[in-house]
PDB file with SEQRES, HELIX, SHEET and CRYST1 records, atoms N, CA, C and O in Angstrom:
SEQRES   1 A   87  UNK UNK UNK UNK UNK UNK UNK UNK UNK UNK UNK UNK UNK          
SEQRES   2 A   87  UNK UNK UNK UNK UNK UNK UNK UNK UNK UNK UNK UNK UNK          
SEQRES   3 A   87  UNK UNK UNK UNK UNK UNK UNK UNK UNK UNK UNK UNK UNK          
SEQRES   4 A   87  UNK UNK UNK UNK UNK UNK UNK UNK UNK UNK UNK UNK UNK          
SEQRES   5 A   87  UNK UNK UNK UNK UNK UNK UNK UNK UNK UNK UNK UNK UNK          
SEQRES   6 A   87  UNK UNK UNK UNK UNK UNK UNK UNK UNK UNK UNK UNK UNK          
SEQRES   7 A   87  UNK UNK UNK UNK UNK UNK UNK UNK UNK                          
HELIX    1 AA1 UNK A    6  UNK A    8  5                                   3    
HELIX    2 AA2 UNK A   13  UNK A   25  1                                  13    
HELIX    3 AA3 UNK A   30  UNK A   37  1                                   8    
HELIX    4 AA4 UNK A   41  UNK A   53  1                                  13    
HELIX    5 AA5 UNK A   75  UNK A   86  1                                  12    
SHEET    1 AA1 2 UNK A  57  UNK A  61  0                                        
SHEET    2 AA1 2 UNK A  69  UNK A  73 -1                                        
CRYST1    1.000    1.000    1.000  90.00  90.00  90.00 P 1           1          
ATOM      1  N   UNK A   1     -35.536  51.445  61.608  1.00  0.00           N  
ATOM      2  CA  UNK A   1     -35.101  51.270  60.220  1.00  0.00           C  
ATOM      3  C   UNK A   1     -35.631  49.942  59.698  1.00  0.00           C  
ATOM      4  O   UNK A   1     -35.606  48.941  60.414  1.00  0.00           O  
ATOM      5  N   UNK A   2     -36.112  49.924  58.449  1.00  0.00           N  
ATOM      6  CA  UNK A   2     -36.626  48.692  57.878  1.00  0.00           C  
ATOM      7  C   UNK A   2     -35.473  47.817  57.436  1.00  0.00           C  
ATOM      8  O   UNK A   2     -34.426  48.310  57.017  1.00  0.00           O  
ATOM      9  N   UNK A   3     -35.674  46.518  57.533  1.00  0.00           N  
ATOM     10  CA  UNK A   3     -34.654  45.578  57.086  1.00  0.00           C  
ATOM     11  C   UNK A   3     -34.717  45.457  55.579  1.00  0.00           C  
ATOM     12  O   UNK A   3     -35.790  45.259  55.007  1.00  0.00           O  
ATOM     13  N   UNK A   4     -33.573  45.577  54.938  1.00  0.00           N  
ATOM     14  CA  UNK A   4     -33.480  45.461  53.492  1.00  0.00           C  
ATOM     15  C   UNK A   4     -32.515  44.332  53.196  1.00  0.00           C  
ATOM     16  O   UNK A   4     -31.422  44.290  53.762  1.00  0.00           O  
ATOM     17  N   UNK A   5     -32.903  43.403  52.307  1.00  0.00           N  
ATOM     18  CA  UNK A   5     -31.971  42.327  51.972  1.00  0.00           C  
ATOM     19  C   UNK A   5     -30.631  42.884  51.500  1.00  0.00           C  
ATOM     20  O   UNK A   5     -30.583  43.889  50.790  1.00  0.00           O  
ATOM     21  N   UNK A   6     -29.557  42.231  51.895  1.00  0.00           N  
ATOM     22  CA  UNK A   6     -28.212  42.694  51.566  1.00  0.00           C  
ATOM     23  C   UNK A   6     -27.986  42.871  50.071  1.00  0.00           C  
ATOM     24  O   UNK A   6     -27.221  43.742  49.658  1.00  0.00           O  
ATOM     25  N   UNK A   7     -28.643  42.056  49.263  1.00  0.00           N  
ATOM     26  CA  UNK A   7     -28.407  42.126  47.818  1.00  0.00           C  
ATOM     27  C   UNK A   7     -28.921  43.428  47.198  1.00  0.00           C  
ATOM     28  O   UNK A   7     -28.595  43.723  46.048  1.00  0.00           O  
ATOM     29  N   UNK A   8     -29.712  44.207  47.928  1.00  0.00           N  
ATOM     30  CA  UNK A   8     -30.227  45.465  47.398  1.00  0.00           C  
ATOM     31  C   UNK A   8     -29.296  46.648  47.644  1.00  0.00           C  
ATOM     32  O   UNK A   8     -29.399  47.664  46.956  1.00  0.00           O  
ATOM     33  N   UNK A   9     -28.398  46.535  48.606  1.00  0.00           N  
ATOM     34  CA  UNK A   9     -27.522  47.659  48.949  1.00  0.00           C  
ATOM     35  C   UNK A   9     -26.627  48.090  47.795  1.00  0.00           C  
ATOM     36  O   UNK A   9     -26.392  49.285  47.619  1.00  0.00           O  
ATOM     37  N   UNK A  10     -26.127  47.155  47.013  1.00  0.00           N  
ATOM     38  CA  UNK A  10     -25.180  47.480  45.945  1.00  0.00           C  
ATOM     39  C   UNK A  10     -25.842  47.856  44.625  1.00  0.00           C  
ATOM     40  O   UNK A  10     -25.151  48.162  43.654  1.00  0.00           O  
ATOM     41  N   UNK A  11     -27.158  47.838  44.577  1.00  0.00           N  
ATOM     42  CA  UNK A  11     -27.852  48.184  43.337  1.00  0.00           C  
ATOM     43  C   UNK A  11     -27.785  49.689  43.082  1.00  0.00           C  
ATOM     44  O   UNK A  11     -27.771  50.482  44.024  1.00  0.00           O  
ATOM     45  N   UNK A  12     -27.743  50.081  41.800  1.00  0.00           N  
ATOM     46  CA  UNK A  12     -27.763  51.515  41.488  1.00  0.00           C  
ATOM     47  C   UNK A  12     -29.118  52.129  41.851  1.00  0.00           C  
ATOM     48  O   UNK A  12     -30.117  51.415  41.941  1.00  0.00           O  
ATOM     49  N   UNK A  13     -29.157  53.436  42.059  1.00  0.00           N  
ATOM     50  CA  UNK A  13     -30.420  54.103  42.413  1.00  0.00           C  
ATOM     51  C   UNK A  13     -31.540  53.861  41.399  1.00  0.00           C  
ATOM     52  O   UNK A  13     -32.704  53.746  41.781  1.00  0.00           O  
ATOM     53  N   UNK A  14     -31.201  53.784  40.128  1.00  0.00           N  
ATOM     54  CA  UNK A  14     -32.232  53.537  39.113  1.00  0.00           C  
ATOM     55  C   UNK A  14     -32.887  52.173  39.309  1.00  0.00           C  
ATOM     56  O   UNK A  14     -34.093  52.032  39.104  1.00  0.00           O  
ATOM     57  N   UNK A  15     -32.111  51.176  39.699  1.00  0.00           N  
ATOM     58  CA  UNK A  15     -32.662  49.840  39.933  1.00  0.00           C  
ATOM     59  C   UNK A  15     -33.589  49.853  41.147  1.00  0.00           C  
ATOM     60  O   UNK A  15     -34.623  49.185  41.155  1.00  0.00           O  
ATOM     61  N   UNK A  16     -33.213  50.611  42.161  1.00  0.00           N  
ATOM     62  CA  UNK A  16     -34.068  50.713  43.354  1.00  0.00           C  
ATOM     63  C   UNK A  16     -35.383  51.408  43.012  1.00  0.00           C  
ATOM     64  O   UNK A  16     -36.434  51.035  43.533  1.00  0.00           O  
ATOM     65  N   UNK A  17     -35.331  52.414  42.140  1.00  0.00           N  
ATOM     66  CA  UNK A  17     -36.552  53.102  41.713  1.00  0.00           C  
ATOM     67  C   UNK A  17     -37.433  52.156  40.909  1.00  0.00           C  
ATOM     68  O   UNK A  17     -38.645  52.110  41.120  1.00  0.00           O  
ATOM     69  N   UNK A  18     -36.841  51.409  39.999  1.00  0.00           N  
ATOM     70  CA  UNK A  18     -37.602  50.445  39.199  1.00  0.00           C  
ATOM     71  C   UNK A  18     -38.244  49.399  40.109  1.00  0.00           C  
ATOM     72  O   UNK A  18     -39.398  49.022  39.905  1.00  0.00           O  
ATOM     73  N   UNK A  19     -37.511  48.939  41.096  1.00  0.00           N  
ATOM     74  CA  UNK A  19     -38.062  47.974  42.044  1.00  0.00           C  
ATOM     75  C   UNK A  19     -39.261  48.558  42.791  1.00  0.00           C  
ATOM     76  O   UNK A  19     -40.267  47.875  42.985  1.00  0.00           O  
ATOM     77  N   UNK A  20     -39.156  49.797  43.203  1.00  0.00           N  
ATOM     78  CA  UNK A  20     -40.259  50.464  43.913  1.00  0.00           C  
ATOM     79  C   UNK A  20     -41.476  50.620  42.996  1.00  0.00           C  
ATOM     80  O   UNK A  20     -42.608  50.418  43.434  1.00  0.00           O  
ATOM     81  N   UNK A  21     -41.252  50.975  41.740  1.00  0.00           N  
ATOM     82  CA  UNK A  21     -42.352  51.105  40.778  1.00  0.00           C  
ATOM     83  C   UNK A  21     -43.060  49.761  40.618  1.00  0.00           C  
ATOM     84  O   UNK A  21     -44.290  49.711  40.597  1.00  0.00           O  
ATOM     85  N   UNK A  22     -42.297  48.672  40.506  1.00  0.00           N  
ATOM     86  CA  UNK A  22     -42.898  47.347  40.379  1.00  0.00           C  
ATOM     87  C   UNK A  22     -43.639  46.945  41.652  1.00  0.00           C  
ATOM     88  O   UNK A  22     -44.674  46.282  41.595  1.00  0.00           O  
ATOM     89  N   UNK A  23     -43.104  47.349  42.789  1.00  0.00           N  
ATOM     90  CA  UNK A  23     -43.750  47.044  44.070  1.00  0.00           C  
ATOM     91  C   UNK A  23     -45.109  47.747  44.174  1.00  0.00           C  
ATOM     92  O   UNK A  23     -46.086  47.164  44.642  1.00  0.00           O  
ATOM     93  N   UNK A  24     -45.154  48.991  43.737  1.00  0.00           N  
ATOM     94  CA  UNK A  24     -46.387  49.783  43.851  1.00  0.00           C  
ATOM     95  C   UNK A  24     -47.392  49.429  42.757  1.00  0.00           C  
ATOM     96  O   UNK A  24     -48.579  49.259  43.036  1.00  0.00           O  
ATOM     97  N   UNK A  25     -46.926  49.319  41.518  1.00  0.00           N  
ATOM     98  CA  UNK A  25     -47.837  49.163  40.377  1.00  0.00           C  
ATOM     99  C   UNK A  25     -48.015  47.731  39.890  1.00  0.00           C  
ATOM    100  O   UNK A  25     -48.898  47.472  39.073  1.00  0.00           O  
ATOM    101  N   UNK A  26     -47.210  46.804  40.365  1.00  0.00           N  
ATOM    102  CA  UNK A  26     -47.325  45.421  39.907  1.00  0.00           C  
ATOM    103  C   UNK A  26     -46.533  45.190  38.628  1.00  0.00           C  
ATOM    104  O   UNK A  26     -45.701  46.013  38.249  1.00  0.00           O  
ATOM    105  N   UNK A  27     -46.791  44.079  37.974  1.00  0.00           N  
ATOM    106  CA  UNK A  27     -46.057  43.670  36.775  1.00  0.00           C  
ATOM    107  C   UNK A  27     -46.234  44.682  35.645  1.00  0.00           C  
ATOM    108  O   UNK A  27     -47.334  45.174  35.396  1.00  0.00           O  
ATOM    109  N   UNK A  28     -45.122  44.981  34.964  1.00  0.00           N  
ATOM    110  CA  UNK A  28     -45.135  45.972  33.885  1.00  0.00           C  
ATOM    111  C   UNK A  28     -44.106  45.599  32.818  1.00  0.00           C  
ATOM    112  O   UNK A  28     -43.185  44.821  33.069  1.00  0.00           O  
ATOM    113  N   UNK A  29     -44.281  46.168  31.620  1.00  0.00           N  
ATOM    114  CA  UNK A  29     -43.277  46.024  30.565  1.00  0.00           C  
ATOM    115  C   UNK A  29     -42.196  47.079  30.770  1.00  0.00           C  
ATOM    116  O   UNK A  29     -42.351  47.994  31.578  1.00  0.00           O  
ATOM    117  N   UNK A  30     -41.109  46.940  30.035  1.00  0.00           N  
ATOM    118  CA  UNK A  30     -40.020  47.914  30.133  1.00  0.00           C  
ATOM    119  C   UNK A  30     -40.508  49.313  29.769  1.00  0.00           C  
ATOM    120  O   UNK A  30     -40.162  50.281  30.447  1.00  0.00           O  
ATOM    121  N   UNK A  31     -41.296  49.432  28.724  1.00  0.00           N  
ATOM    122  CA  UNK A  31     -41.818  50.733  28.312  1.00  0.00           C  
ATOM    123  C   UNK A  31     -42.734  51.355  29.359  1.00  0.00           C  
ATOM    124  O   UNK A  31     -42.690  52.562  29.597  1.00  0.00           O  
ATOM    125  N   UNK A  32     -43.565  50.518  29.983  1.00  0.00           N  
ATOM    126  CA  UNK A  32     -44.453  51.015  31.029  1.00  0.00           C  
ATOM    127  C   UNK A  32     -43.652  51.495  32.236  1.00  0.00           C  
ATOM    128  O   UNK A  32     -43.980  52.515  32.842  1.00  0.00           O  
ATOM    129  N   UNK A  33     -42.592  50.747  32.581  1.00  0.00           N  
ATOM    130  CA  UNK A  33     -41.731  51.149  33.694  1.00  0.00           C  
ATOM    131  C   UNK A  33     -41.058  52.479  33.381  1.00  0.00           C  
ATOM    132  O   UNK A  33     -40.977  53.354  34.243  1.00  0.00           O  
ATOM    133  N   UNK A  34     -40.576  52.633  32.152  1.00  0.00           N  
ATOM    134  CA  UNK A  34     -39.916  53.874  31.744  1.00  0.00           C  
ATOM    135  C   UNK A  34     -40.882  55.050  31.840  1.00  0.00           C  
ATOM    136  O   UNK A  34     -40.510  56.125  32.311  1.00  0.00           O  
ATOM    137  N   UNK A  35     -42.106  54.850  31.401  1.00  0.00           N  
ATOM    138  CA  UNK A  35     -43.096  55.926  31.450  1.00  0.00           C  
ATOM    139  C   UNK A  35     -43.446  56.283  32.894  1.00  0.00           C  
ATOM    140  O   UNK A  35     -43.546  57.463  33.232  1.00  0.00           O  
ATOM    141  N   UNK A  36     -43.630  55.292  33.731  1.00  0.00           N  
ATOM    142  CA  UNK A  36     -44.034  55.523  35.122  1.00  0.00           C  
ATOM    143  C   UNK A  36     -42.905  56.143  35.946  1.00  0.00           C  
ATOM    144  O   UNK A  36     -43.145  57.018  36.777  1.00  0.00           O  
ATOM    145  N   UNK A  37     -41.664  55.683  35.710  1.00  0.00           N  
ATOM    146  CA  UNK A  37     -40.531  56.162  36.504  1.00  0.00           C  
ATOM    147  C   UNK A  37     -39.895  57.420  35.923  1.00  0.00           C  
ATOM    148  O   UNK A  37     -39.115  58.096  36.595  1.00  0.00           O  
ATOM    149  N   UNK A  38     -40.232  57.734  34.667  1.00  0.00           N  
ATOM    150  CA  UNK A  38     -39.648  58.868  33.936  1.00  0.00           C  
ATOM    151  C   UNK A  38     -38.140  58.705  33.715  1.00  0.00           C  
ATOM    152  O   UNK A  38     -37.410  59.683  33.556  1.00  0.00           O  
ATOM    153  N   UNK A  39     -37.695  57.443  33.710  1.00  0.00           N  
ATOM    154  CA  UNK A  39     -36.309  57.127  33.361  1.00  0.00           C  
ATOM    155  C   UNK A  39     -36.261  56.793  31.878  1.00  0.00           C  
ATOM    156  O   UNK A  39     -37.276  56.417  31.291  1.00  0.00           O  
ATOM    157  N   UNK A  40     -35.079  56.928  31.266  1.00  0.00           N  
ATOM    158  CA  UNK A  40     -34.959  56.558  29.860  1.00  0.00           C  
ATOM    159  C   UNK A  40     -35.064  55.039  29.725  1.00  0.00           C  
ATOM    160  O   UNK A  40     -34.803  54.305  30.678  1.00  0.00           O  
ATOM    161  N   UNK A  41     -35.447  54.575  28.533  1.00  0.00           N  
ATOM    162  CA  UNK A  41     -35.567  53.132  28.305  1.00  0.00           C  
ATOM    163  C   UNK A  41     -34.222  52.437  28.510  1.00  0.00           C  
ATOM    164  O   UNK A  41     -34.174  51.315  29.013  1.00  0.00           O  
ATOM    165  N   UNK A  42     -33.148  53.091  28.128  1.00  0.00           N  
ATOM    166  CA  UNK A  42     -31.812  52.508  28.308  1.00  0.00           C  
ATOM    167  C   UNK A  42     -31.490  52.347  29.799  1.00  0.00           C  
ATOM    168  O   UNK A  42     -30.937  51.326  30.207  1.00  0.00           O  
ATOM    169  N   UNK A  43     -31.832  53.345  30.606  1.00  0.00           N  
ATOM    170  CA  UNK A  43     -31.596  53.273  32.051  1.00  0.00           C  
ATOM    171  C   UNK A  43     -32.445  52.177  32.672  1.00  0.00           C  
ATOM    172  O   UNK A  43     -31.974  51.442  33.539  1.00  0.00           O  
ATOM    173  N   UNK A  44     -33.695  52.061  32.235  1.00  0.00           N  
ATOM    174  CA  UNK A  44     -34.579  51.010  32.746  1.00  0.00           C  
ATOM    175  C   UNK A  44     -34.031  49.641  32.358  1.00  0.00           C  
ATOM    176  O   UNK A  44     -34.045  48.716  33.170  1.00  0.00           O  
ATOM    177  N   UNK A  45     -33.554  49.504  31.138  1.00  0.00           N  
ATOM    178  CA  UNK A  45     -32.980  48.235  30.686  1.00  0.00           C  
ATOM    179  C   UNK A  45     -31.798  47.840  31.564  1.00  0.00           C  
ATOM    180  O   UNK A  45     -31.688  46.682  31.968  1.00  0.00           O  
ATOM    181  N   UNK A  46     -30.908  48.796  31.865  1.00  0.00           N  
ATOM    182  CA  UNK A  46     -29.758  48.536  32.738  1.00  0.00           C  
ATOM    183  C   UNK A  46     -30.227  48.177  34.152  1.00  0.00           C  
ATOM    184  O   UNK A  46     -29.684  47.262  34.772  1.00  0.00           O  
ATOM    185  N   UNK A  47     -31.225  48.890  34.656  1.00  0.00           N  
ATOM    186  CA  UNK A  47     -31.755  48.625  35.998  1.00  0.00           C  
ATOM    187  C   UNK A  47     -32.364  47.228  36.067  1.00  0.00           C  
ATOM    188  O   UNK A  47     -32.137  46.502  37.034  1.00  0.00           O  
ATOM    189  N   UNK A  48     -33.129  46.851  35.056  1.00  0.00           N  
ATOM    190  CA  UNK A  48     -33.740  45.527  35.039  1.00  0.00           C  
ATOM    191  C   UNK A  48     -32.683  44.433  34.962  1.00  0.00           C  
ATOM    192  O   UNK A  48     -32.830  43.379  35.581  1.00  0.00           O  
ATOM    193  N   UNK A  49     -31.626  44.680  34.209  1.00  0.00           N  
ATOM    194  CA  UNK A  49     -30.520  43.716  34.130  1.00  0.00           C  
ATOM    195  C   UNK A  49     -29.877  43.540  35.507  1.00  0.00           C  
ATOM    196  O   UNK A  49     -29.587  42.417  35.921  1.00  0.00           O  
ATOM    197  N   UNK A  50     -29.660  44.633  36.202  1.00  0.00           N  
ATOM    198  CA  UNK A  50     -29.081  44.572  37.553  1.00  0.00           C  
ATOM    199  C   UNK A  50     -30.006  43.826  38.511  1.00  0.00           C  
ATOM    200  O   UNK A  50     -29.544  43.033  39.331  1.00  0.00           O  
ATOM    201  N   UNK A  51     -31.291  44.076  38.410  1.00  0.00           N  
ATOM    202  CA  UNK A  51     -32.268  43.420  39.278  1.00  0.00           C  
ATOM    203  C   UNK A  51     -32.378  41.928  38.971  1.00  0.00           C  
ATOM    204  O   UNK A  51     -32.548  41.121  39.884  1.00  0.00           O  
ATOM    205  N   UNK A  52     -32.284  41.556  37.692  1.00  0.00           N  
ATOM    206  CA  UNK A  52     -32.320  40.133  37.332  1.00  0.00           C  
ATOM    207  C   UNK A  52     -31.083  39.418  37.865  1.00  0.00           C  
ATOM    208  O   UNK A  52     -31.177  38.302  38.377  1.00  0.00           O  
ATOM    209  N   UNK A  53     -29.920  40.063  37.745  1.00  0.00           N  
ATOM    210  CA  UNK A  53     -28.676  39.460  38.252  1.00  0.00           C  
ATOM    211  C   UNK A  53     -28.728  39.261  39.763  1.00  0.00           C  
ATOM    212  O   UNK A  53     -28.149  38.310  40.288  1.00  0.00           O  
ATOM    213  N   UNK A  54     -29.421  40.158  40.459  1.00  0.00           N  
ATOM    214  CA  UNK A  54     -29.559  40.049  41.918  1.00  0.00           C  
ATOM    215  C   UNK A  54     -30.709  39.116  42.293  1.00  0.00           C  
ATOM    216  O   UNK A  54     -30.992  38.928  43.477  1.00  0.00           O  
ATOM    217  N   UNK A  55     -31.372  38.534  41.297  1.00  0.00           N  
ATOM    218  CA  UNK A  55     -32.495  37.615  41.512  1.00  0.00           C  
ATOM    219  C   UNK A  55     -33.633  38.295  42.271  1.00  0.00           C  
ATOM    220  O   UNK A  55     -34.243  37.712  43.167  1.00  0.00           O  
ATOM    221  N   UNK A  56     -33.900  39.535  41.890  1.00  0.00           N  
ATOM    222  CA  UNK A  56     -34.945  40.325  42.542  1.00  0.00           C  
ATOM    223  C   UNK A  56     -36.177  40.456  41.648  1.00  0.00           C  
ATOM    224  O   UNK A  56     -37.296  40.600  42.139  1.00  0.00           O  
ATOM    225  N   UNK A  57     -35.961  40.403  40.334  1.00  0.00           N  
ATOM    226  CA  UNK A  57     -37.049  40.597  39.367  1.00  0.00           C  
ATOM    227  C   UNK A  57     -37.190  39.352  38.501  1.00  0.00           C  
ATOM    228  O   UNK A  57     -36.207  38.716  38.121  1.00  0.00           O  
ATOM    229  N   UNK A  58     -38.437  39.029  38.206  1.00  0.00           N  
ATOM    230  CA  UNK A  58     -38.751  37.897  37.333  1.00  0.00           C  
ATOM    231  C   UNK A  58     -39.183  38.444  35.969  1.00  0.00           C  
ATOM    232  O   UNK A  58     -39.961  39.395  35.893  1.00  0.00           O  
ATOM    233  N   UNK A  59     -38.675  37.841  34.906  1.00  0.00           N  
ATOM    234  CA  UNK A  59     -39.039  38.237  33.544  1.00  0.00           C  
ATOM    235  C   UNK A  59     -39.953  37.173  32.961  1.00  0.00           C  
ATOM    236  O   UNK A  59     -39.586  36.000  32.885  1.00  0.00           O  
ATOM    237  N   UNK A  60     -41.133  37.583  32.554  1.00  0.00           N  
ATOM    238  CA  UNK A  60     -42.100  36.646  31.985  1.00  0.00           C  
ATOM    239  C   UNK A  60     -42.571  37.100  30.619  1.00  0.00           C  
ATOM    240  O   UNK A  60     -42.107  38.113  30.097  1.00  0.00           O  
ATOM    241  N   UNK A  61     -43.490  36.349  30.044  1.00  0.00           N  
ATOM    242  CA  UNK A  61     -44.033  36.643  28.721  1.00  0.00           C  
ATOM    243  C   UNK A  61     -45.194  37.623  28.862  1.00  0.00           C  
ATOM    244  O   UNK A  61     -46.062  37.462  29.719  1.00  0.00           O  
ATOM    245  N   UNK A  62     -45.191  38.640  28.004  1.00  0.00           N  
ATOM    246  CA  UNK A  62     -46.280  39.609  27.941  1.00  0.00           C  
ATOM    247  C   UNK A  62     -47.217  39.122  26.838  1.00  0.00           C  
ATOM    248  O   UNK A  62     -46.905  39.265  25.656  1.00  0.00           O  
ATOM    249  N   UNK A  63     -48.356  38.551  27.211  1.00  0.00           N  
ATOM    250  CA  UNK A  63     -49.225  37.878  26.254  1.00  0.00           C  
ATOM    251  C   UNK A  63     -49.891  38.821  25.256  1.00  0.00           C  
ATOM    252  O   UNK A  63     -50.285  38.377  24.178  1.00  0.00           O  
ATOM    253  N   UNK A  64     -50.029  40.089  25.576  1.00  0.00           N  
ATOM    254  CA  UNK A  64     -50.626  41.038  24.625  1.00  0.00           C  
ATOM    255  C   UNK A  64     -49.703  41.299  23.446  1.00  0.00           C  
ATOM    256  O   UNK A  64     -50.168  41.583  22.342  1.00  0.00           O  
ATOM    257  N   UNK A  65     -48.396  41.204  23.673  1.00  0.00           N  
ATOM    258  CA  UNK A  65     -47.402  41.415  22.618  1.00  0.00           C  
ATOM    259  C   UNK A  65     -46.189  40.566  22.966  1.00  0.00           C  
ATOM    260  O   UNK A  65     -45.376  40.952  23.805  1.00  0.00           O  
ATOM    261  N   UNK A  66     -46.069  39.415  22.324  1.00  0.00           N  
ATOM    262  CA  UNK A  66     -45.032  38.443  22.676  1.00  0.00           C  
ATOM    263  C   UNK A  66     -43.610  38.956  22.424  1.00  0.00           C  
ATOM    264  O   UNK A  66     -42.644  38.323  22.849  1.00  0.00           O  
ATOM    265  N   UNK A  67     -43.474  40.085  21.745  1.00  0.00           N  
ATOM    266  CA  UNK A  67     -42.140  40.660  21.538  1.00  0.00           C  
ATOM    267  C   UNK A  67     -41.621  41.338  22.796  1.00  0.00           C  
ATOM    268  O   UNK A  67     -40.427  41.614  22.913  1.00  0.00           O  
ATOM    269  N   UNK A  68     -42.518  41.607  23.735  1.00  0.00           N  
ATOM    270  CA  UNK A  68     -42.150  42.302  24.969  1.00  0.00           C  
ATOM    271  C   UNK A  68     -42.128  41.330  26.140  1.00  0.00           C  
ATOM    272  O   UNK A  68     -42.722  40.253  26.090  1.00  0.00           O  
ATOM    273  N   UNK A  69     -41.432  41.735  27.190  1.00  0.00           N  
ATOM    274  CA  UNK A  69     -41.393  40.942  28.419  1.00  0.00           C  
ATOM    275  C   UNK A  69     -42.165  41.671  29.509  1.00  0.00           C  
ATOM    276  O   UNK A  69     -42.289  42.896  29.495  1.00  0.00           O  
ATOM    277  N   UNK A  70     -42.673  40.899  30.440  1.00  0.00           N  
ATOM    278  CA  UNK A  70     -43.390  41.438  31.584  1.00  0.00           C  
ATOM    279  C   UNK A  70     -42.518  41.211  32.821  1.00  0.00           C  
ATOM    280  O   UNK A  70     -42.100  40.085  33.095  1.00  0.00           O  
ATOM    281  N   UNK A  71     -42.249  42.272  33.555  1.00  0.00           N  
ATOM    282  CA  UNK A  71     -41.363  42.197  34.712  1.00  0.00           C  
ATOM    283  C   UNK A  71     -42.170  42.312  35.995  1.00  0.00           C  
ATOM    284  O   UNK A  71     -43.085  43.129  36.100  1.00  0.00           O  
ATOM    285  N   UNK A  72     -41.822  41.490  36.958  1.00  0.00           N  
ATOM    286  CA  UNK A  72     -42.469  41.525  38.265  1.00  0.00           C  
ATOM    287  C   UNK A  72     -41.435  41.196  39.330  1.00  0.00           C  
ATOM    288  O   UNK A  72     -40.353  40.692  39.030  1.00  0.00           O  
ATOM    289  N   UNK A  73     -41.783  41.485  40.568  1.00  0.00           N  
ATOM    290  CA  UNK A  73     -40.875  41.190  41.672  1.00  0.00           C  
ATOM    291  C   UNK A  73     -40.839  39.679  41.862  1.00  0.00           C  
ATOM    292  O   UNK A  73     -41.883  39.027  41.910  1.00  0.00           O  
ATOM    293  N   UNK A  74     -39.642  39.130  41.969  1.00  0.00           N  
ATOM    294  CA  UNK A  74     -39.470  37.690  42.092  1.00  0.00           C  
ATOM    295  C   UNK A  74     -40.026  37.173  43.408  1.00  0.00           C  
ATOM    296  O   UNK A  74     -40.068  37.890  44.408  1.00  0.00           O  
ATOM    297  N   UNK A  75     -40.447  35.927  43.391  1.00  0.00           N  
ATOM    298  CA  UNK A  75     -40.971  35.286  44.598  1.00  0.00           C  
ATOM    299  C   UNK A  75     -39.932  35.272  45.709  1.00  0.00           C  
ATOM    300  O   UNK A  75     -40.288  35.337  46.885  1.00  0.00           O  
ATOM    301  N   UNK A  76     -38.656  35.188  45.356  1.00  0.00           N  
ATOM    302  CA  UNK A  76     -37.598  35.158  46.376  1.00  0.00           C  
ATOM    303  C   UNK A  76     -37.558  36.451  47.168  1.00  0.00           C  
ATOM    304  O   UNK A  76     -37.165  36.443  48.334  1.00  0.00           O  
ATOM    305  N   UNK A  77     -37.956  37.566  46.560  1.00  0.00           N  
ATOM    306  CA  UNK A  77     -37.992  38.852  47.274  1.00  0.00           C  
ATOM    307  C   UNK A  77     -39.091  38.861  48.321  1.00  0.00           C  
ATOM    308  O   UNK A  77     -38.875  39.334  49.436  1.00  0.00           O  
ATOM    309  N   UNK A  78     -40.258  38.352  47.984  1.00  0.00           N  
ATOM    310  CA  UNK A  78     -41.344  38.347  48.962  1.00  0.00           C  
ATOM    311  C   UNK A  78     -41.016  37.406  50.113  1.00  0.00           C  
ATOM    312  O   UNK A  78     -41.449  37.641  51.242  1.00  0.00           O  
ATOM    313  N   UNK A  79     -40.261  36.349  49.849  1.00  0.00           N  
ATOM    314  CA  UNK A  79     -39.809  35.447  50.902  1.00  0.00           C  
ATOM    315  C   UNK A  79     -38.843  36.177  51.832  1.00  0.00           C  
ATOM    316  O   UNK A  79     -38.933  36.036  53.052  1.00  0.00           O  
ATOM    317  N   UNK A  80     -37.908  36.966  51.258  1.00  0.00           N  
ATOM    318  CA  UNK A  80     -36.971  37.741  52.052  1.00  0.00           C  
ATOM    319  C   UNK A  80     -37.686  38.749  52.929  1.00  0.00           C  
ATOM    320  O   UNK A  80     -37.330  38.925  54.094  1.00  0.00           O  
ATOM    321  N   UNK A  81     -38.701  39.419  52.375  1.00  0.00           N  
ATOM    322  CA  UNK A  81     -39.436  40.441  53.114  1.00  0.00           C  
ATOM    323  C   UNK A  81     -40.204  39.835  54.280  1.00  0.00           C  
ATOM    324  O   UNK A  81     -40.232  40.407  55.370  1.00  0.00           O  
ATOM    325  N   UNK A  82     -40.833  38.671  54.056  1.00  0.00           N  
ATOM    326  CA  UNK A  82     -41.596  38.046  55.128  1.00  0.00           C  
ATOM    327  C   UNK A  82     -40.662  37.516  56.221  1.00  0.00           C  
ATOM    328  O   UNK A  82     -41.015  37.537  57.400  1.00  0.00           O  
ATOM    329  N   UNK A  83     -39.482  37.045  55.835  1.00  0.00           N  
ATOM    330  CA  UNK A  83     -38.495  36.586  56.812  1.00  0.00           C  
ATOM    331  C   UNK A  83     -37.979  37.750  57.627  1.00  0.00           C  
ATOM    332  O   UNK A  83     -37.827  37.635  58.844  1.00  0.00           O  
ATOM    333  N   UNK A  84     -37.702  38.888  56.968  1.00  0.00           N  
ATOM    334  CA  UNK A  84     -37.190  40.071  57.669  1.00  0.00           C  
ATOM    335  C   UNK A  84     -38.241  40.631  58.618  1.00  0.00           C  
ATOM    336  O   UNK A  84     -37.904  41.122  59.696  1.00  0.00           O  
ATOM    337  N   UNK A  85     -39.511  40.561  58.228  1.00  0.00           N  
ATOM    338  CA  UNK A  85     -40.576  41.092  59.076  1.00  0.00           C  
ATOM    339  C   UNK A  85     -40.775  40.258  60.342  1.00  0.00           C  
ATOM    340  O   UNK A  85     -41.179  40.781  61.381  1.00  0.00           O  
ATOM    341  N   UNK A  86     -40.489  38.969  60.248  1.00  0.00           N  
ATOM    342  CA  UNK A  86     -40.682  38.109  61.404  1.00  0.00           C  
ATOM    343  C   UNK A  86     -39.513  38.145  62.377  1.00  0.00           C  
ATOM    344  O   UNK A  86     -39.633  37.658  63.501  1.00  0.00           O  
ATOM    345  N   UNK A  87     -38.376  38.718  61.964  1.00  0.00           N  
ATOM    346  CA  UNK A  87     -37.193  38.791  62.832  1.00  0.00           C  
ATOM    347  C   UNK A  87     -37.331  39.813  63.929  1.00  0.00           C  
ATOM    348  O   UNK A  87     -36.414  39.983  64.733  1.00  0.00           O  
TER     349      UNK A  87                                                      
END                                                                             
């Protein structure tokens, strides 16, 4: 079984799907995540909020359209993964 940081266990399934989409496809906007995951924009918004609260996702500026945000996996997550892999 793969080691998963404890903070991911309590996340809703939609947040876990959004996290997986970001892991596979890289940084994306909320609309891009909704299109790729086939979740509603409202569900993606809730999932991203849950992921931000768990300090799993980083929200940055989307330079093509400053009204939107660009979401990516936070550096703290990659640190957790590398620590778990070395255990």
